Every structure is written in structure tokens, then in C-alpha cells.
C-alpha positions as CSV (number, residue, x, y, z in Angstrom):
1,M,0.0,0.0,0.0
2,N,2.8,2.4,0.8
3,K,4.4,1.8,-2.6
4,S,1.3,2.7,-4.4
5,I,0.9,6.0,-2.4
6,L,4.5,6.9,-3.2
7,V,4.1,6.1,-6.9
8,S,0.9,8.2,-6.9
9,L,2.5,11.1,-5.2
10,S,5.5,11.0,-7.5
11,F,3.3,10.9,-10.6
12,A,1.2,13.8,-9.2
13,L,4.3,15.8,-8.6
14,L,5.6,15.2,-12.1
15,L,2.2,16.3,-13.6
16,A,2.1,19.4,-11.4
17,C,5.6,20.5,-12.4
18,G,4.9,20.1,-16.1
19,K,1.6,21.9,-15.7
20,K,3.2,24.9,-14.0
21,E,5.6,25.3,-16.9
22,K,2.8,25.2,-19.4
23,E,0.6,27.7,-17.4
24,N,3.3,30.4,-17.9
25,E,3.4,30.0,-21.6
26,E,1.0,31.8,-23.9
27,Y,-0.5,30.2,-26.9
28,N,1.2,31.3,-30.0
29,P,0.0,29.9,-33.4
30,A,3.3,30.9,-35.1
31,A,5.3,28.9,-32.5
32,T,3.1,25.8,-33.3
33,T,3.9,26.2,-37.0
34,E,7.6,26.6,-36.3
35,A,7.6,23.5,-34.1
36,T,6.0,21.5,-36.9
37,T,8.6,22.8,-39.4
38,A,11.4,22.1,-37.0
39,T,10.6,18.4,-36.8
40,D,10.2,18.1,-40.6
41,A,13.1,15.9,-41.6
42,S,12.6,16.5,-45.4
43,S,14.3,19.9,-45.2
44,Y,17.2,18.7,-43.2
45,D,20.7,18.9,-44.7
46,P,22.8,16.0,-43.5
47,N,26.0,17.6,-44.6
48,R,25.5,20.9,-42.7
49,G,23.1,19.8,-40.0
50,E,20.7,22.4,-38.7
51,G,21.7,25.6,-37.0
52,K,23.3,29.0,-37.6
53,Y,26.6,27.8,-39.0
54,D,26.5,27.7,-42.8
55,K,30.2,28.1,-43.4
56,V,33.0,27.4,-40.9
57,E,36.5,28.5,-42.0
58,I,39.2,26.2,-40.9
59,G,42.9,26.4,-41.7
60,A,45.0,23.7,-43.3
61,T,47.1,23.6,-40.2
62,L,45.9,23.6,-36.6
63,D,45.4,26.7,-34.5
64,H,47.2,25.4,-31.4
65,A,46.1,28.2,-29.1
66,M,42.5,27.6,-30.1
67,A,42.9,23.9,-29.6
68,A,44.3,24.4,-26.1
69,K,41.3,26.5,-25.2
70,G,39.1,23.8,-26.8
71,E,40.7,21.2,-24.6
72,E,39.7,23.3,-21.5
73,V,36.1,23.5,-22.8
74,A,36.1,19.7,-23.4
75,G,37.4,19.1,-19.9
76,V,34.5,21.0,-18.4
77,K,31.6,20.1,-20.7
78,C,32.4,17.0,-22.7
79,T,34.8,14.5,-21.3
80,S,32.4,13.2,-18.7
81,C,30.4,11.6,-21.6
82,H,32.9,11.4,-24.5
83,K,36.3,9.7,-24.9
84,L,38.9,10.9,-27.4
85,T,39.2,7.4,-28.8
86,D,36.5,5.5,-30.7
87,E,35.3,3.9,-27.5
88,K,31.8,4.8,-26.3
89,L,31.4,6.2,-22.8
90,V,28.0,7.7,-22.4
91,G,28.2,9.2,-25.8
92,P,30.3,8.1,-28.8
93,G,34.0,8.5,-28.9
94,W,35.4,11.5,-30.8
95,K,38.1,9.7,-32.8
96,G,37.7,10.5,-36.5
97,V,34.7,12.8,-36.1
98,T,36.3,15.7,-38.1
99,L,37.1,13.2,-40.9
100,R,33.5,12.0,-41.1
101,K,31.6,15.2,-40.5
102,K,31.9,18.7,-42.0
103,P,32.9,21.6,-39.6
104,E,29.4,23.1,-40.1
105,W,27.7,19.9,-39.0
106,I,29.9,19.6,-35.9
107,M,29.4,23.2,-34.9
108,N,25.7,23.0,-35.4
109,F,25.4,19.8,-33.5
110,I,27.5,20.8,-30.5
111,T,25.7,24.2,-30.1
112,N,22.1,23.0,-30.8
113,P,21.8,19.2,-30.7
114,D,18.0,18.8,-30.3
115,P,16.8,19.5,-33.9
116,M,19.6,17.4,-35.3
117,I,18.8,14.5,-32.9
118,D,15.2,14.7,-34.1
119,K,16.1,14.8,-37.8
120,D,19.5,13.2,-38.6
121,P,19.2,9.4,-39.3
122,E,22.8,8.8,-38.3
123,V,22.4,10.7,-35.0
124,Q,19.1,8.8,-34.3
125,A,21.0,5.5,-34.9
126,Q,23.7,6.6,-32.5
127,L,21.0,7.5,-30.0
128,E,19.7,3.9,-30.2
129,I,23.2,2.7,-29.2
130,C,23.9,5.3,-26.5
131,L,20.4,5.6,-25.2
132,V,21.0,9.2,-23.9
133,R,20.3,12.4,-25.8
134,M,23.2,14.9,-26.0
135,P,22.2,17.9,-23.8
136,N,22.7,21.4,-25.0
137,Q,25.8,22.6,-23.2
138,G,25.1,26.3,-23.9
139,L,28.4,26.8,-25.7
140,A,29.3,30.3,-26.9
141,D,30.4,30.6,-30.5
142,N,34.0,30.9,-29.6
143,E,33.9,27.8,-27.3
144,A,32.3,25.8,-30.1
145,R,35.0,26.8,-32.6
146,E,37.7,26.1,-30.0
147,L,36.2,22.7,-29.4
148,L,36.1,21.9,-33.1
149,E,39.8,22.8,-33.3
150,Y,40.5,20.5,-30.3
151,M,38.7,17.7,-32.2
152,R,40.8,18.4,-35.2
153,K,43.9,18.1,-33.1
154,N,42.6,14.8,-31.7
155,D,42.2,13.6,-35.3
156,G,45.9,14.3,-36.1
157,V,45.8,17.8,-37.8
158,K,49.2,19.4,-37.2
């Protein structure tokens, strides 16, 4: 009997928390249309991903200062879930990611993963393996670019 009361209270708490968030939102028909469009996978570009980065300029050689800053960012926001090898931790390993994916795709994914998780078939397949969605880490533009440079260093760019 105590277990059923605890389960009922937990469920009621979850519903109440969700309801409180919704009560503060106003109905916006435009937002509903945008949400529908955002989940439409037919407009998704698998080479670029989805986000604000259309063109990312990278040098033929590594920017070592930027890569060092990217290593710091990774230490704080990434390495608890990702290894630098191809071994899966919580998320997939990073080895070879800059060889498989364009810089625009990487930058868009690490700064705004949710739309890409919803639309990209490769990311969805990875989600089935890892079972955990990548959270949005709130990276600034410069942090994302530094992280990309660190990934390039990890992949052997000199």
C-alpha cells in the first residue's frame, strides 16, 4: 500500500511540475507552426546539419592556441560523456569525427543538438546505441569553434 501511495504522489508531482511550466506559456500559433517545421526531416541537410553555421572557415594547419582552449572546454563540458578514442562512454568517442563530418555539421550539433537529434538518421541510430540524448551545453560561438579545433587536433591535424 505504501508503494502505491509513493508512486501516486511521484506521478502527481511530475504532472504538477509540467503543468506549472505550461501555465506560464501563452498560446502562439506561429510557434506551433515553427515547431511543426522544426521536426520536418525532409528539409534537413545531413552535410550541414541544422543551426546557424552555414560556413565554418578552418585552416589547413591547426590553430594550437584555439585547440588548447578547446581542450579546456572539453574538460569542463564534454569528457564526462565522450572519450577521445573511438570507445563509447555515455556518448560516442570522438576519434575521426572531423574526418567523417563537416565543420558546419559539428558546430551546429554541439551548439544546438536537439533539432539534429530529431532529424538526422545517423544521430538517431547513435541514440539507439547510446540511449542518452546529448544535452545542449550552452556553448558560446568561440567555445564551439575552439572545441572543433581540439577535435581536429585529436584527429591528427598538425
